[in-house]
VOBA-1610 file (N, C-alpha, C; in pm, whole numbers, padded with zeros to 5 digits, always signed):
BEGIN
Unk-09210+14973-05754Unk-09015+14974-05755Unk-09003+15130-05784Unk-09081+15207-05846Unk-09040+15362-05860Unk-09064+15414-05738Unk-09175+15390-05615Unk-09127+15419-05504Unk-09019+15354-05447Unk-08989+15270-05474Unk-08843+15169-05422Unk-08728+15312-05451Unk-08744+15299-05579Unk-08596+15411-05645Unk-08610+15540-05608Unk-08722+15624-05543Unk-08767+15731-05499Unk-08637+15725-05362Unk-08718+15653-05270Unk-08693+15670-05176Unk-08540+15618-05111Unk-08504+15514-05221Unk-08353+15572-05209Unk-08271+15693-05242Unk-08312+15737-05324Unk-08264+15845-05392Unk-08322+15968-05302Unk-08362+15969-05228Unk-08400+16066-05086Unk-08322+16057-04945Unk-08287+15947-04931Unk-08230+15915-04848Unk-08069+15940-04859Unk-08022+15960-04975Unk-07875+16004-04977Unk-07867+16130-04923Unk-07929+16271-04943Unk-07917+16403-04875Unk-07886+16349-04741Unk-07976+16305-04681Unk-07981+16288-04517Unk-07831+16270-04464Unk-07835+16168-04513Unk-07676+16094-04484Unk-07556+16172-04471Unk-07591+16230-04632Unk-07498+16310-04636Unk-07465+16433-04483Unk-07609+16486-04468Unk-07610+16555-04398Unk-07570+16525-04286Unk-07581+16438-04241Unk-07554+16396-04136Unk-07414+16352-04127Unk-07306+16306-04194Unk-07169+16314-04230Unk-07126+16464-04213Unk-07167+16560-04255Unk-07137+16661-04232Unk-07150+16714-04117Unk-07234+16697-04028Unk-07306+16711-03915Unk-07161+16690-03779Unk-07131+16576-03813Unk-07051+16503-03693Unk-06925+16571-03735Unk-06883+16594-03856Unk-06745+16641-03866Unk-06715+16758-03819Unk-06852+16904-03797Unk-06848+17002-03733Unk-06842+17004-03585Unk-06888+16897-03553Unk-06929+16871-03405Unk-06742+16821-03350Unk-06721+16723-03439Unk-06555+16683-03413Unk-06489+16792-03411Unk-06465+16898-03509Unk-06409+16989-03506Unk-06387+17055-03383Unk-06516+17111-03317Unk-06506+17215-03218Unk-06472+17131-03091Unk-06500+16989-03066Unk-06442+16898-02957Unk-06292+16904-03001Unk-06243+16915-03118Unk-06089+16876-03130Unk-06015+17061-03104Unk-06065+17158-03159Unk-06011+17269-03118Unk-06023+17311-02945Unk-06165+17240-02933Unk-06159+17322-02735Unk-06039+17195-02663Unk-06027+17054-02724Unk-05884+16996-02675Unk-05788+17031-02693Unk-05772+17059-02816Unk-05616+17150-02862Unk-05570+17262-02777Unk-05685+17362-02706Unk-05699+17508-02650Unk-05671+17453-02540Unk-05672+17354-02434Unk-05709+17320-02352Unk-05558+17285-02313Unk-05505+17189-02426Unk-05385+17157-02407Unk-05265+17242-02421Unk-05293+17342-02525Unk-05207+17505-02505Unk-05170+17574-02397Unk-05339+17595-02343Unk-05348+17647-02207Unk-05230+17545-02090Unk-05260+17440-02085Unk-05223+17369-01947Unk-05082+17359-02001Unk-05052+17298-02116Unk-04900+17367-02130Unk-04839+17505-02087Unk-04924+17587-02147Unk-04832+17709-02112Unk-04808+17736-01948Unk-04929+17714-01883Unk-04955+17705-01720Unk-04784+17617-01691Unk-04820+17504-01742Unk-04660+17431-01731Unk-04519+17478-01718Unk-04533+17547-01816Unk-04413+17640-01885Unk-04413+17707-01781Unk-04503+17797-01758Unk-04501+17906-01667Unk-04426+17855-01565Unk-04497+17768-01512Unk-04463+17695-01367Unk-04300+17681-01362Unk-04293+17594-01473Unk-04175+17560-01482Unk-04046+17675-01492Unk-04083+17778-01557Unk-04008+17853-01577Unk-03935+17938-01396Unk-04092+17972-01342Unk-04086+18041-01182Unk-04004+17938-01178Unk-04022+17797-01159Unk-03951+17730-01048Unk-03771+17745-01061Unk-03758+17758-01219Unk-03642+17749-01254Unk-03572+17873-01189Unk-03617+17997-01210Unk-03557+18097-01157Unk-03543+18098-00999Unk-03680+18061-00929Unk-03690+18017-00797Unk-03484+17966-00726Unk-03526+17854-00828Unk-03402+17752-00768Unk-03261+17835-00827Unk-03257+17855-00933Unk-03127+17947-00975Unk-03122+18090-00888Unk-03185+18126-00824Unk-03184+18261-00766Unk-03143+18203-00640Unk-03196+18116-00558Unk-03154+18076-00429Unk-03034+18019-00443Unk-02981+17911-00529Unk-02822+17865-00545Unk-02732+17988-00583Unk-02779+18091-00637Unk-02688+18212-00675Unk-02628+18269-00507Unk-02745+18296-00460Unk-02740+18388-00279Unk-02670+18250-00228Unk-02724+18150-00191Unk-02632+18037-00150Unk-02452+18075-00204Unk-02385+18044-00275Unk-02263+18034-00372Unk-02255+18157-00292Unk-02316+18299-00313Unk-02220+18403-00224Unk-02210+18403-00149Unk-02325+18372-00028Unk-02287+18339+00139Unk-02161+18260+00154Unk-02155+18125+00095Unk-02049+18055+00088Unk-01918+18082+00057Unk-01917+18189-00033Unk-01782+18267-00052Unk-01724+18367+00089Unk-01866+18388+00139Unk-01835+18486+00258Unk-01764+18390+00354Unk-01828+18304+00364Unk-01806+18201+00494Unk-01633+18172+00501Unk-01600+18113+00313Unk-01492+18087+00282Unk-01349+18175+00326Unk-01422+18304+00290Unk-01277+18393+00286Unk-01295+18470+00417Unk-01438+18568+00398Unk-01423+18649+00536Unk-01406+18601+00675Unk-01500+18496+00689Unk-01465+18409+00820Unk-01372+18371+00845Unk-01288+18297+00774Unk-01179+18237+00783Unk-01047+18350+00781Unk-01050+18432+00725Unk-00950+18541+00709Unk-00987+18622+00888Unk-01097+18633+00897Unk-01111+18725+01048Unk-01082+18606+01131Unk-01091+18467+01151Unk-01033+18396+01246Unk-00904+18399+01282Unk-00823+18421+01205Unk-00676+18424+01183Unk-00573+18576+01220Unk-00719+18678+01232Unk-00695+18798+01264Unk-00656+18829+01416Unk-00650+18944+01478Unk-00660+18991+01575Unk-00727+19076+01591Unk-00792+19060+01751Unk-00936+19187+01698Unk-00860+19317+01739Unk-00709+19319+01813Unk-00648+19473+01814Unk-00655+19508+01703Unk-00646+19435+01574Unk-00577+19469+01479Unk-00710+19463+01353Unk-00823+19548+01391Unk-00910+19557+01316Unk-00944+19664+01294Unk-01030+19746+01214Unk-01059+19849+01184Unk-01222+19870+01100Unk-01334+19936+01150Unk-01455+19946+01107Unk-01488+20079+01077Unk-01539+20129+00951Unk-01606+20230+00894Unk-01761+20203+00827Unk-01774+20322+00814Unk-01936+20327+00697Unk-01881+20356+00585Unk-01932+20292+00491Unk-01880+20362+00349Unk-01988+20440+00315Unk-01887+20551+00226Unk-01988+20663+00192Unk-02059+20616+00055Unk-02177+20688+00069Unk-02227+20635-00067Unk-02244+20696-00176Unk-02145+20826-00176Unk-02137+20891-00299Unk-02019+20964-00263Unk-01948+20969-00385Unk-01792+21063-00395Unk-01787+21075-00539Unk-01666+21206-00527Unk-01616+21221-00670Unk-01531+21164-00652Unk-01471+21080-00822Unk-01364+20976-00826Unk-01200+21049-00821Unk-01169+21029-00739Unk-00997+21120-00731Unk-01030+21195-00618Unk-01118+21254-00555Unk-01127+21318-00467Unk-01107+21256-00328Unk-01118+21325-00220Unk-01154+21271-00114Unk-01291+21214-00082Unk-01316+21091+00004Unk-01405+21002+00035Unk-01471+21014+00135Unk-01452+21169+00193Unk-01467+21138+00341Unk-01655+21134+00341Unk-01703+21065+00433Unk-01860+21102+00455Unk-01937+21206+00449Unk-02008+21206+00348Unk-02109+21362+00329Unk-02282+21308+00338Unk-02308+21318+00367Unk-02491+21328+00429Unk-02522+21235+00543Unk-02616+21197+00524Unk-02664+21074+00601Unk-02656+20974+00545Unk-02639+20941+00426Unk-02723+20796+00378Unk-02550+20752+00329Unk-02529+20601+00363Unk-02413+20504+00348Unk-02490+20386+00243Unk-02330+20326+00218Unk-02385+20221+00141Unk-02344+20073+00235Unk-02294+20098+00355Unk-02270+19969+00403Unk-02110+19995+00495Unk-02074+19870+00549Unk-01942+19894+00657Unk-01853+19860+00534Unk-01719+19927+00561Unk-01596+19862+00524Unk-01518+19777+00667Unk-01465+19685+00636Unk-01366+19606+00756Unk-01249+19604+00709Unk-01162+19614+00794Unk-01019+19570+00775Unk-00888+19508+00825Unk-00808+19423+00840Unk-00702+19388+00937Unk-00615+19342+00894Unk-00464+19309+00994Unk-00391+19229+00908Unk-00392+19125+00940Unk-00322+19069+00851Unk-00319+18868+00808Unk-00159+18858+00820Unk-00131+18749+00907Unk+00003+18700+00863Unk+00033+18585+00768Unk-00096+18567+00691Unk-00076+18526+00616Unk-00062+18534+00488Unk+00069+18497+00385Unk+00177+18576+00290Unk+00226+18427+00246Unk+00308+18447+00124Unk+00389+18353+00053Unk+00514+18314+00114Unk+00588+18223+00162Unk+00676+18198+00205Unk+00788+18239+00163Unk+00898+18289+00173Unk+00993+18369+00108Unk+01086+18252+00006Unk+01098+18163+00094Unk+01189+18072+00005Unk+01100+17944-00050Unk+00995+17900-00056Unk+00901+17828-00087Unk+00818+17880-00216Unk+00742+17974-00184Unk+00616+18049-00213Unk+00509+18027-00173Unk+00486+17878-00072Unk+00392+17846-00032Unk+00302+17964+00065Unk+00210+17936+00068Unk+00099+18058+00128Unk+00130+18008+00295Unk+00163+18042+00368Unk+00185+18003+00555Unk+00163+18103+00620Unk+00101+18087+00730Unk+00108+18164+00849Unk+00230+18230+00913Unk+00242+18325+00888Unk+00368+18375+00976Unk+00428+18408+01113Unk+00528+18319+01214Unk+00513+18350+01298Unk+00644+18422+01346Unk+00705+18462+01471Unk+00837+18471+01508Unk+00889+18382+01595Unk+00986+18386+01612Unk+01037+18254+01713Unk+00976+18252+01857Unk+00883+18329+01904Unk+00806+18331+02014Unk+00671+18269+02001Unk+00628+18251+01866Unk+00511+18226+01799Unk+00401+18332+01814Unk+00484+18451+01815Unk+00393+18553+01770Unk+00343+18591+01589Unk+00188+18624+01588Unk+00210+18634+01439Unk+00304+18763+01396Unk+00362+18733+01253Unk+00405+18860+01200Unk+00339+18888+01061Unk+00303+19019+01125Unk+00175+19070+01013Unk+00260+19077+00854Unk+00175+19059+00775Unk+00256+19039+00649Unk+00166+19180+00539Unk-00014+19203+00551Unk-00050+19270+00470Unk-00168+19295+00539Unk-00260+19379+00524Unk-00371+19416+00507Unk-00487+19341+00440Unk-00591+19345+00497Unk-00721+19244+00397Unk-00821+19372+00431Unk-00899+19380+00305Unk-01014+19511+00325Unk-01142+19439+00266Unk-01200+19444+00284Unk-01355+19407+00262Unk-01447+19524+00278Unk-01498+19521+00160Unk-01634+19644+00169Unk-01735+19628+00074Unk-01838+19687+00074Unk-01962+19695-00018Unk-02007+19818-00066Unk-02036+19856-00190Unk-02051+19975-00283Unk-02133+19922-00386Unk-02228+20016-00443Unk-02272+20026-00592Unk-02157+20034-00673Unk-02174+19961-00799Unk-02027+19964-00924Unk-02112+20119-00952Unk-02035+20131-01022Unk-02016+20322-01093Unk-02132+20312-01167Unk-02184+20426-01188Unk-02296+20520-01220Unk-02290+20451-01402Unk-02197+20485-01472Unk-02185+20403-01597Unk-02223+20260-01622Unk-02122+20205-01529Unk-02094+20021-01519Unk-02292+19991-01442Unk-02320+20055-01394Unk-02471+20027-01301Unk-02553+20022-01427Unk-02554+20105-01485Unk-02660+20143-01657Unk-02608+20003-01750Unk-02473+20004-01783Unk-02450+19899-01895Unk-02499+19793-01828Unk-02487+19762-01699Unk-02459+19626-01651Unk-02641+19593-01620Unk-02724+19684-01542Unk-02867+19630-01521Unk-02961+19713-01646Unk-02943+19804-01674Unk-02982+19888-01746Unk-03060+20008-01694Unk-03027+20063-01569Unk-03101+20179-01503Unk-03026+20206-01392Unk-03055+20285-01301Unk-02980+20329-01196Unk-03109+20339-01057Unk-03041+20274-00952Unk-03131+20267-00824Unk-03167+20410-00756Unk-03293+20403-00696Unk-03271+20546-00639Unk-03222+20534-00509Unk-03220+20650-00463Unk-03181+20673-00302Unk-03306+20610-00205Unk-03241+20559-00090Unk-03354+20517-00004Unk-03410+20611+00080Unk-03342+20713+00116Unk-03336+20830+00193Unk-03346+20801+00393Unk-03305+20675+00372Unk-03250+20621+00516Unk-03122+20679+00547Unk-03073+20648+00665Unk-02946+20624+00686Unk-02835+20547+00608Unk-02946+20429+00558Unk-02822+20328+00511Unk-02921+20320+00330Unk-02868+20316+00265Unk-02866+20239+00124Unk-02913+20137+00135Unk-03069+20098+00137Unk-03135+19954+00103Unk-03219+19973-00013Unk-03219+20059-00097Unk-03320+20025-00245Unk-03229+19952-00359Unk-03091+19975-00326Unk-03033+19878-00416Unk-02974+19788-00408Unk-03039+19661-00507Unk-02958+19518-00412Unk-02845+19488-00562Unk-02766+19553-00604Unk-02676+19549-00713Unk-02565+19578-00628Unk-02543+19619-00526Unk-02409+19630-00477Unk-02324+19506-00480Unk-02183+19550-00484Unk-02096+19433-00484Unk-02040+19472-00361Unk-01973+19307-00309Unk-01895+19269-00179Unk-01752+19255-00204Unk-01617+19339-00170Unk-01534+19361-00246Unk-01421+19296-00154Unk-01331+19198-00211Unk-01206+19190-00077Unk-01082+19231-00176Unk-01000+19273-00077Unk-00866+19349-00132Unk-00776+19300-00034Unk-00615+19267-00108Unk-00511+19231-00015Unk-00457+19351-00079Unk-00378+19407+00058Unk-00298+19513+00002Unk-00172+19491+00107Unk-00031+19496-00032Unk+00121+19480+00082Unk+00140+19597+00134Unk+00070+19588+00274Unk+00146+19651+00397Unk+00098+19606+00529Unk+00244+19616+00617Unk+00265+19558+00716Unk+00184+19612+00772Unk+00128+19734+00820Unk+00110+19808+00905Unk-00067+19843+00897Unk-00150+19826+00988Unk-00282+19853+00984Unk-00259+20006+00909Unk-00389+20009+00784Unk-00386+20088+00721Unk-00481+20215+00826Unk-00480+20317+00830Unk-00544+20444+00877Unk-00665+20439+00809Unk-00757+20504+00883Unk-00919+20500+00785Unk-00890+20602+00650Unk-00830+20741+00684Unk-00786+20832+00577Unk-00745+20760+00429Unk-00638+20682+00458Unk-00558+20608+00352Unk-00670+20525+00284Unk-00755+20439+00403Unk-00858+20374+00317Unk-00980+20404+00231Unk-01030+20506+00289Unk-01108+20638+00230Unk-01075+20648+00125Unk-00948+20758+00134Unk-00924+20786+00013Unk-00840+20730-00128Unk-00785+20609-00080Unk-00714+20509-00207Unk-00800+20400-00204Unk-00834+20311-00145Unk-00876+20197-00133Unk-01054+20140-00152Unk-01130+20250-00107Unk-01256+20240-00143Unk-01338+20302-00278Unk-01308+20208-00363Unk-01358+20275-00495Unk-01448+20160-00587Unk-01543+20252-00670Unk-01618+20157-00692Unk-01559+20090-00812Unk-01655+19950-00807Unk-01591+19836-00917Unk-01658+19937-01088Unk-01609+19915-01186Unk-01666+19989-01321Unk-01658+19869-01418Unk-01619+19756-01389Unk-01657+19617-01474Unk-01597+19466-01375Unk-01588+19383-01466Unk-01565+19256-01406Unk-01435+19227-01360Unk-01313+19278-01416Unk-01205+19264-01409Unk-01149+19384-01333Unk-01125+19386-01138Unk-01083+19427-01105Unk-00991+19501-01088Unk-00890+19445-01145Unk-00739+19403-01120Unk-00667+19499-01240Unk-00781+19533-01344Unk-00743+19641-01498Unk-00666+19763-01437Unk-00598+19799-01475Unk-00532+19912-01444Unk-00595+20050-01438Unk-00721+20029-01566Unk-00804+20128-01590Unk-00919+20136-01452Unk-00947+20076-01389Unk-01012+20049-01240Unk-00979+20011-01121Unk-00895+19942-01080Unk-00812+19901-00925Unk-00703+19902-00935Unk-00665+19838-01070Unk-00535+19776-01053Unk-00425+19874-01012Unk-00438+20019-01036Unk-00345+20097-01033Unk-00319+20159-00868Unk-00392+20101-00781Unk-00364+20162-00647Unk-00289+20150-00612Unk-00186+20166-00506Unk-00044+20124-00434Unk-00086+20046-00390Unk+00008+19902-00417Unk+00073+19796-00345Unk-00070+19736-00314Unk-00165+19743-00411Unk-00273+19602-00414Unk-00206+19499-00450Unk-00240+19363-00434Unk-00179+19244-00461Unk-00332+19188-00551Unk-00432+19217-00484Unk-00545+19137-00536Unk-00691+19212-00528Unk-00784+19210-00598Unk-00908+19261-00555Unk-00988+19139-00660Unk-01097+19171-00548Unk-01194+19041-00591Unk-01328+19054-00552Unk-01426+19027-00646Unk-01551+19048-00604Unk-01634+18879-00534Unk-01632+18905-00399Unk-01737+18789-00350Unk-01888+18759-00378Unk-01951+18865-00406Unk-02080+18888-00430Unk-02137+19015-00491Unk-02236+19006-00556Unk-02314+19131-00676Unk-02420+19139-00620Unk-02489+19072-00512Unk-02620+19093-00546Unk-02651+19126-00376Unk-02597+19235-00303Unk-02593+19275-00162Unk-02693+19386-00142Unk-02798+19403-00079Unk-02848+19510+00010Unk-02795+19571+00123Unk-02727+19521+00190Unk-02702+19573+00325Unk-02579+19455+00367Unk-02481+19559+00411Unk-02360+19458+00470Unk-02304+19564+00613Unk-02300+19520+00712Unk-02270+19568+00863Unk-02183+19492+00914Unk-02056+19543+00956Unk-01979+19485+01062Unk-01942+19546+01179Unk-01964+19495+01317Unk-01990+19520+01463Unk-01881+19498+01526Unk-01775+19563+01580Unk-01704+19491+01676Unk-01749+19501+01827Unk-01754+19399+01905Unk-01804+19387+02018Unk-01724+19289+02074Unk-01600+19360+02154Unk-01488+19249+02224Unk-01548+19141+02256Unk-01505+18992+02263Unk-01370+18999+02163Unk-01428+18912+02071Unk-01568+18950+01972Unk-01621+18925+01839Unk-01636+18992+01785Unk-01646+18951+01626Unk-01659+19047+01550Unk-01790+18973+01493Unk-01914+19068+01502Unk-02048+19034+01395Unk-02107+19077+01291Unk-02087+18991+01216Unk-02110+19030+01035Unk-02299+19016+00989Unk-02322+19102+01011Unk-02452+19108+00895Unk-02471+19153+00820Unk-02547+19065+00687Unk-02524+19067+00559Unk-02666+19069+00515Unk-02710+19155+00448Unk-02853+19062+00376Unk-02837+19095+00189Unk-02856+18939+00157Unk-02799+18924-00012Unk-02974+18947-00066Unk-02968+18910-00206Unk-03085+18946-00283Unk-03125+18841-00340Unk-03209+18799-00374Unk-03248+18668-00504Unk-03311+18758-00625Unk-03209+18783-00670Unk-03218+18885-00792Unk-03281+18861-00917Unk-03226+18752-00951Unk-03277+18659-01072Unk-03424+18650-01049Unk-03528+18617-00930Unk-03631+18576-00891Unk-03714+18668-00897Unk-03697+18816-00805Unk-03726+18923-00781Unk-03730+18982-00928Unk-03662+19008-01008Unk-03633+19112-01104Unk-03761+19073-01217Unk-03816+18996-01249Unk-03910+18911-01334Unk-04066+18951-01239Unk-04080+19018-01129Unk-04204+19023-01047Unk-04238+19164-00986Unk-04117+19264-00976Unk-04094+19351-00897Unk-04044+19484-00962Unk-04041+19575-00906Unk-03954+19688-00995Unk-03846+19714-00932Unk-03738+19690-00931Unk-03638+19727-00815Unk-03539+19862-00845Unk-03507+19906-00700Unk-03415+20002-00707Unk-03542+20099-00670Unk-03616+20102-00643Unk-03715+20237-00598Unk-03770+20255-00465Unk-03757+20092-00384Unk-03797+20167-00246Unk-03684+20052-00183Unk-03680+20070-00035Unk-03598+19975+00083Unk-03610+19872+00016Unk-03539+19749+00052Unk-03525+19622+00063Unk-03507+19510+00154Unk-03467+19622+00274Unk-03395+19531+00393Unk-03463+19439+00451Unk-03624+19430+00446Unk-03714+19365+00481Unk-03768+19272+00373Unk-03781+19292+00269Unk-03853+19227+00190Unk-03819+19090+00152Unk-03911+19031+00119Unk-03919+18886+00129Unk-03813+18844-00013Unk-03777+18884-00079Unk-03685+18811-00180Unk-03524+18842-00098Unk-03531+18914+00009Unk-03377+18975+00049Unk-03384+18846+00167Unk-03256+18785+00213Unk-03196+18694+00251Unk-03102+18724+00409Unk-03096+18659+00509Unk-03075+18765+00594Unk-02961+18663+00660Unk-02871+18703+00695Unk-02727+18600+00692Unk-02634+18710+00876Unk-02626+18593+00931Unk-02556+18687+01078Unk-02449+18578+01081Unk-02341+18603+01144Unk-02262+18508+01176Unk-02142+18617+01277Unk-02108+18551+01392Unk-02006+18595+01449Unk-01863+18546+01493Unk-01775+18612+01490Unk-01646+18548+01473Unk-01555+18580+01600Unk-01458+18515+01634Unk-01339+18550+01738Unk-01237+18535+01696Unk-01177+18625+01665Unk-01040+18655+01635Unk-00930+18578+01703Unk-00898+18461+01636Unk-00801+18391+01715Unk-00621+18416+01788Unk-00592+18542+01696Unk-00465+18616+01727Unk-00446+18720+01813
//
C-alpha cells in the first residue's frame, strides 16, 4: 500500500512536466505560424499597393492621352494646313523678358493655328463660322505647348527640381505640362508674339489667375491637358501634321526610381503616343 502511494506521488511531476513541455512547443509553432501569416500578409499588401499604383498610373496616362485626342486632334482637323505654325519651346527664359531660344536645350514644341469655331453672335452657341461661299471665317488662335512648371511651383508640387538632360531636348523632367490656350485674335499670331507673350510657365493649377496667365492680352482660356509629359513634338509634313508625345507613368515610377536625373525618352515607364492629322480646311 505504501509502494502504491509512492508510485502515485512520483507520477505527478512527470505529468506536469509533460504538460509544460507541450505548451512550449505549441507556443513555438503558434509564433511560427503567426510570423508566416504576417509575412504573407505583407507580401500581399505590398503586391496590392504595387498593382494599384500600376493601374492608377496607366489610367492617369490614358486619361491625359484621351484629352490630347479629344482636344488637339479635333482642333487640328478643323484647321487649315496653311494656317499652322510650329516652333521649339525654349527651355529657360527670364520672366517678362524676351523668350527667344537660347542655347541647345528645348523643352518641346509649340504649335498654334487658326480656328473658325467660336460662339455665335446671336445664339451664343459654339459653331463653325463660314462665309457665303462656304469658306472658314477665322475667329481665334489656338495654341498648344509643353513646358516645365515655374521653378518655385515645381519645388512646391514635386519637392525638388529636375536636372538638365544635356541633350538637344529636355527629356529629364517628367513633370512638364501640356497647355492649351485660346486667344481672341483672328489672324495667325507671329512667332515673336507667341514667344514673347504666350509661352509662359504655369505657377499654379488655376492658369487663368491674373497672377499667372490671366493677364495675357486677348487670352480667352488656358487649360492643362496633361502634367506628366516627357517630350512633345509637332512636325509639319504637308498635308499632314504629325504629333509625337511621350507621357510618363509618374505614380508608378516615383516609388522605384530617382526621377529628374537622367533622360527618360526610352524608359520603360514612358508611354509613346503618335498621331497624324490632315486638317480639313
